[in-house]
VMD Tcl script that draws the C-alpha trace (Angstrom):
set ca {
  {37.02 -60.27 4.38}
  {36.17 -59.65 8.04}
  {38.45 -56.66 8.63}
  {37.40 -54.67 5.52}
  {33.79 -55.35 6.48}
  {34.42 -53.99 9.97}
  {36.07 -50.86 8.59}
  {33.17 -50.32 6.20}
  {30.69 -50.79 9.03}
  {32.54 -48.40 11.33}
  {32.68 -45.76 8.60}
  {28.96 -46.10 7.87}
  {28.08 -46.22 11.56}
  {29.95 -43.02 12.33}
  {27.97 -41.21 9.63}
  {24.75 -42.47 11.21}
  {26.01 -41.33 14.59}
  {26.75 -37.81 13.36}
  {23.23 -37.40 11.96}
  {21.89 -38.67 15.29}
  {24.07 -36.07 17.01}
  {22.48 -33.24 14.99}
  {18.99 -34.51 15.84}
  {19.73 -34.82 19.55}
  {21.42 -31.42 19.71}
  {18.27 -29.69 18.49}
  {15.84 -31.84 20.46}
  {17.75 -31.26 23.71}
  {18.05 -27.52 23.16}
  {14.89 -26.49 21.32}
  {12.62 -29.54 21.51}
  {12.41 -29.60 17.70}
  {12.91 -32.82 15.75}
  {14.50 -31.69 12.48}
  {13.17 -33.93 9.71}
  {15.28 -32.00 7.18}
  {18.60 -32.63 8.96}
  {20.07 -35.10 6.48}
  {18.82 -33.31 3.37}
  {20.34 -30.07 4.59}
  {23.62 -31.99 4.48}
  {22.86 -33.12 0.93}
  {22.11 -29.54 -0.13}
  {25.37 -28.30 1.40}
  {27.27 -31.06 -0.42}
  {25.82 -29.76 -3.68}
  {26.96 -26.24 -2.75}
  {30.50 -27.57 -2.31}
  {30.19 -29.49 -5.59}
  {29.13 -26.34 -7.47}
  {32.03 -24.41 -5.96}
  {34.61 -27.01 -6.92}
  {33.31 -28.19 -10.32}
  {31.36 -25.27 -11.82}
  {33.16 -22.32 -10.26}
  {36.49 -24.19 -10.31}
  {37.51 -22.97 -6.88}
  {40.36 -24.73 -5.06}
  {38.93 -27.59 -3.02}
  {39.99 -26.12 0.33}
  {38.54 -22.69 -0.50}
  {35.27 -24.24 -1.71}
  {34.92 -26.31 1.47}
  {35.60 -23.31 3.73}
  {33.07 -21.18 1.83}
  {30.60 -24.06 2.03}
  {31.08 -24.20 5.80}
  {30.24 -20.49 6.11}
  {27.28 -20.91 3.76}
  {26.08 -23.85 5.84}
  {26.23 -21.83 9.06}
  {24.37 -18.98 7.36}
  {21.77 -21.46 6.07}
  {21.21 -22.74 9.60}
  {20.70 -19.17 10.84}
  {18.28 -18.36 7.99}
  {16.25 -21.51 8.65}
  {16.00 -20.74 12.35}
  {14.87 -17.15 11.76}
  {12.51 -17.93 8.86}
  {10.91 -21.12 10.15}
  {11.31 -21.23 13.92}
  {11.70 -17.70 15.24}
  {9.27 -15.93 12.90}
  {6.24 -17.46 14.59}
  {6.82 -19.34 17.87}
  {4.82 -22.49 18.45}
  {4.95 -25.69 20.43}
  {7.73 -28.20 19.56}
  {5.36 -30.49 17.64}
  {4.27 -27.74 15.26}
  {7.86 -26.56 14.82}
  {8.90 -30.13 14.00}
  {6.15 -30.31 11.38}
  {7.56 -27.13 9.83}
  {10.89 -28.91 9.36}
  {8.97 -31.65 7.53}
  {7.81 -28.96 5.12}
  {11.41 -27.76 4.87}
  {12.44 -31.32 4.00}
  {9.95 -31.38 1.11}
  {11.12 -27.97 -0.15}
  {14.81 -28.90 -0.06}
  {14.16 -32.22 -1.77}
  {12.08 -30.62 -4.54}
  {14.57 -27.79 -5.06}
  {17.48 -30.24 -5.24}
  {15.72 -32.37 -7.84}
  {14.88 -29.24 -9.83}
  {18.47 -27.94 -9.80}
  {20.52 -31.12 -9.97}
  {18.24 -34.13 -10.36}
  {18.35 -34.45 -14.14}
  {21.98 -35.59 -14.35}
  {22.35 -37.27 -10.97}
  {24.12 -39.15 -9.55}
  {27.37 -37.19 -9.65}
  {30.88 -38.16 -8.70}
  {32.07 -35.83 -5.97}
  {35.61 -34.44 -6.50}
  {38.28 -36.12 -4.43}
  {38.98 -34.29 -1.17}
  {41.72 -36.75 -0.33}
  {43.77 -38.75 -2.87}
  {43.03 -42.32 -3.81}
  {44.95 -44.93 -1.89}
  {45.02 -46.50 1.52}
  {46.95 -46.50 4.76}
  {47.93 -49.58 6.74}
  {46.42 -49.72 10.23}
  {47.35 -52.70 12.41}
  {48.19 -54.73 9.34}
  {45.14 -54.07 7.16}
  {44.39 -51.36 4.64}
  {42.03 -48.46 5.27}
  {41.25 -46.15 2.36}
  {42.04 -42.48 2.81}
  {38.33 -41.65 2.48}
  {37.37 -44.11 5.21}
  {40.16 -42.80 7.43}
  {38.96 -39.23 6.81}
  {35.39 -40.14 7.80}
  {36.51 -41.89 11.00}
  {38.93 -39.14 12.03}
  {36.49 -36.30 11.26}
  {33.70 -38.04 13.16}
  {35.88 -38.39 16.24}
  {36.99 -34.76 15.96}
  {33.40 -33.50 15.56}
  {32.18 -35.60 18.50}
  {35.01 -34.35 20.73}
  {34.51 -30.72 19.69}
  {30.75 -30.89 20.33}
  {31.40 -32.55 23.70}
  {33.86 -29.81 24.67}
  {31.52 -27.05 23.49}
  {28.52 -28.43 25.37}
  {30.35 -29.36 28.59}
  {33.32 -27.01 28.96}
  {32.28 -23.62 27.57}
  {29.93 -20.83 28.56}
  {27.72 -21.33 25.52}
  {27.60 -25.03 26.41}
  {26.44 -24.13 29.91}
  {23.66 -22.03 28.40}
  {22.77 -24.85 25.99}
  {22.40 -27.24 28.92}
  {20.45 -24.68 30.93}
  {18.00 -24.07 28.09}
  {17.75 -27.83 27.54}
  {16.88 -28.43 31.20}
  {14.22 -25.71 31.52}
  {13.71 -23.05 28.85}
  {11.38 -20.89 30.90}
  {13.58 -20.92 33.99}
  {16.68 -20.19 31.90}
  {14.91 -17.24 30.27}
  {13.78 -15.91 33.66}
  {17.37 -16.09 34.89}
  {18.56 -14.00 31.95}
  {19.88 -16.66 29.58}
  {19.71 -15.47 25.93}
  {17.41 -18.26 24.78}
  {17.08 -17.00 21.20}
  {20.86 -16.73 20.84}
  {21.32 -20.21 22.28}
  {18.76 -21.65 19.87}
  {20.50 -19.88 16.98}
  {23.86 -21.38 17.96}
  {22.30 -24.85 18.22}
  {20.73 -24.57 14.74}
  {23.94 -23.27 13.15}
  {26.04 -25.99 14.80}
  {23.59 -28.77 13.88}
  {23.39 -27.58 10.26}
  {27.18 -27.39 10.02}
  {27.51 -30.99 11.25}
  {24.83 -32.10 8.78}
  {26.80 -30.36 6.01}
  {29.94 -32.25 7.02}
  {28.02 -35.53 6.87}
  {26.62 -34.63 3.45}
  {30.08 -33.98 2.00}
  {31.44 -37.19 3.56}
  {28.58 -39.30 2.17}
  {29.05 -37.74 -1.28}
  {32.79 -38.44 -1.12}
  {32.31 -42.00 0.10}
  {29.51 -42.99 -2.30}
  {27.98 -40.52 -4.79}
  {26.17 -37.19 -4.90}
  {22.43 -37.20 -5.58}
  {19.26 -35.60 -4.18}
  {18.17 -38.88 -2.57}
  {21.57 -39.98 -1.24}
  {20.81 -39.16 2.41}
  {17.55 -41.07 2.84}
  {19.06 -44.26 4.35}
  {21.41 -42.14 6.47}
  {18.47 -40.18 7.88}
  {16.51 -43.33 8.77}
  {19.49 -44.89 10.52}
  {20.28 -41.58 12.22}
  {16.74 -41.43 13.62}
  {17.14 -44.99 14.84}
  {20.47 -44.25 16.54}
  {19.07 -41.09 18.13}
  {16.13 -43.09 19.47}
  {18.52 -45.58 21.03}
  {19.98 -42.58 22.86}
  {16.46 -41.57 23.93}
  {16.91 -38.35 21.93}
  {19.08 -37.12 24.79}
  {22.29 -39.13 25.10}
  {24.82 -38.30 22.37}
  {27.32 -41.00 23.38}
  {24.72 -43.78 23.30}
  {23.47 -42.49 19.93}
  {26.98 -42.60 18.48}
  {27.40 -46.16 19.73}
  {23.97 -47.05 18.35}
  {24.90 -45.63 14.96}
  {28.13 -47.60 15.03}
  {26.24 -50.81 15.85}
  {23.76 -50.23 13.02}
  {26.58 -49.61 10.57}
  {28.40 -52.79 11.59}
  {25.24 -54.90 11.34}
  {24.34 -53.51 7.92}
  {27.87 -53.93 6.57}
  {28.27 -57.49 7.86}
  {24.83 -58.64 6.70}
  {25.19 -57.15 3.20}
  {28.56 -58.91 2.75}
  {27.90 -62.29 4.32}
  {24.25 -62.70 3.33}
  {24.89 -61.18 -0.11}
  {21.42 -59.64 0.00}
  {21.56 -55.87 0.61}
  {17.84 -55.62 1.39}
  {18.35 -57.90 4.41}
  {20.92 -55.50 5.87}
  {18.22 -52.89 6.55}
  {15.85 -55.49 8.00}
  {18.44 -56.95 10.36}
  {19.72 -53.55 11.43}
  {16.28 -52.29 12.42}
  {15.37 -55.62 14.01}
  {18.44 -55.14 16.19}
  {17.24 -51.59 16.90}
  {13.83 -52.86 18.02}
  {15.50 -55.44 20.26}
  {17.75 -52.76 21.75}
  {14.77 -50.51 22.47}
  {12.91 -53.37 24.15}
  {15.91 -54.24 26.33}
  {16.48 -50.60 27.23}
  {12.81 -50.14 28.15}
  {12.85 -53.25 30.31}
  {16.01 -52.11 32.11}
  {14.51 -48.67 32.68}
  {11.33 -50.13 34.18}
  {13.40 -52.26 36.56}
  {15.39 -49.20 37.62}
  {12.21 -47.24 38.27}
  {10.69 -50.10 40.26}
  {13.76 -50.54 42.44}
}
mol new
graphics top color blue
foreach p $ca { graphics top sphere $p radius 0.5 }
foreach p [lrange $ca 0 end-1] q [lrange $ca 1 end] { graphics top cylinder $p $q radius 0.2 }
display resetview
């Protein structure tokens, strides 16, 4: 019982961590907290679903087209909501709250009547043995893709020219602009990358559980919590925070046999972690 619970918690925690990654990526670069991050992933999962089920495209082709559509969606959102009328980060964040409401309403209008849906299998049913215990192919796909995405984002932000510009804009937007950094282009890349990652999470959640307009709500809440553990700046800490939340929720739902307590315990642990982190920070500042 313990090992399957751990695998389930790790899988769930990695999904939380990826949503936290999208939030931090935009906050660090643009200062905008994207309230619509998770539901953008849900919307992109529905795009993939339509391509596979209604248009009967091959799964691989549908997923590739969905990836391009997701990138284009990120660019459209940036131009239509952020770039069209510059404002301070708080007002831009509130615009994403409006975007969240629009996406949710549109999704319910288009697909809500017959939800939830079963997402077509990206990988076959079955499991693989890892260190003597079975991991389903879907769980293995989530874990492997999360690691790949985290590594790719780390390489992009730390080892490439666009990553250098992302970090420069994150440190001081005005100074970066004065030094000739293409701030608008950097913001566009950040929005496209964050939306693409959210789309990946949406497809993974739909594959792991079900597809519905409200499927991402718990993922968004836990993603916000994990991002806060990383102080909206540290991607590695946020990924670890998401992993911890997933493990706590999985273990408590299995051993307490009361799913509602899993959320309570997870966010109690979050509050404790924030208190400990704040206390440590104050001691560092004092010394």
